[in-house]
C-alpha positions in Angstrom: 0.0 0.0 0.0 1.2 3.6 -0.8 0.8 6.5 1.5 -1.3 9.4 -0.1 -1.4 12.8 1.1 -5.0 14.5 1.1 -5.2 18.1 1.1 -8.5 19.8 2.5 -10.0 23.1 3.7 -8.5 25.3 1.0 -5.2 23.8 1.5 -5.1 24.3 5.1 -5.2 20.8 6.5 -3.2 17.7 5.3 -4.0 14.0 6.2 -2.0 11.0 5.1 -4.0 7.9 4.0 -3.4 4.5 2.6 -4.3 4.3 -1.0 -6.4 1.1 -1.4 -8.1 1.9 -4.7 -6.5 3.2 -7.9 -7.7 6.8 -8.4 -9.4 7.7 -11.5 -9.6 11.4 -11.6 -7.3 11.9 -14.4 -6.5 10.5 -17.8 -8.5 8.2 -20.2 -10.6 6.7 -17.5 -11.7 10.1 -16.2 -12.6 11.3 -19.8 -14.8 8.1 -20.3 -16.5 8.9 -16.9 -17.1 12.4 -18.0 -18.6 11.4 -21.2 -21.0 8.8 -19.4 -22.2 11.5 -17.0 -22.7 14.0 -19.9 -24.7 11.5 -21.9 -26.8 10.6 -18.8 -27.6 14.3 -18.1 -27.9 15.6 -21.5 -31.4 16.9 -21.1 -30.5 18.9 -18.0 -30.1 22.7 -18.3 -26.8 24.6 -17.0 -26.1 28.2 -16.6 -23.1 29.9 -18.4 -21.8 33.3 -18.8 -21.8 34.4 -15.2 -25.4 33.0 -15.0 -26.8 35.1 -18.0 -27.6 32.4 -20.4 -29.0 28.8 -20.1 -28.2 25.9 -22.4 -28.7 22.2 -22.4 -25.8 20.0 -21.0 -26.0 17.8 -24.2 -25.3 20.8 -26.4 -22.0 21.8 -25.0 -19.1 21.0 -27.3 -16.3 18.8 -26.4 -13.0 20.3 -26.0 -10.1 18.8 -28.0 -7.1 20.1 -25.9 -4.9 23.0 -26.4 -4.3 24.7 -29.5 -0.7 25.0 -30.8 1.3 28.1 -30.2 3.7 27.3 -33.2 4.7 30.6 -35.0 3.4 33.0 -32.2 5.4 35.6 -30.4 5.8 35.5 -26.8 7.2 38.2 -24.3 10.2 37.6 -22.2 11.8 39.2 -19.2 9.8 42.1 -18.0 8.0 42.4 -21.3 10.9 43.9 -23.1 12.1 41.2 -25.2 10.2 38.8 -27.3 10.8 35.3 -29.3 8.9 33.3 -31.7 7.7 29.8 -30.7 9.0 27.2 -33.2 
């Protein structure tokens, strides 16, 4: 068994526990879990845009990851220099 540090209460408390079950809060298993939950709750409404709009949960688009930053300029130092991402 491995020891796991659990953080709670806005990061102010810590407790060490034994990890008995493999965690599934990241990676492919979690994506599958999210998809199942989204399919099950697809007819429920959620609020977006600071509570100003309401859409069905099934109408939300799936994110595909981060876009590439290739060819973009980024500032360096204290904003005085720049370099191009390759």
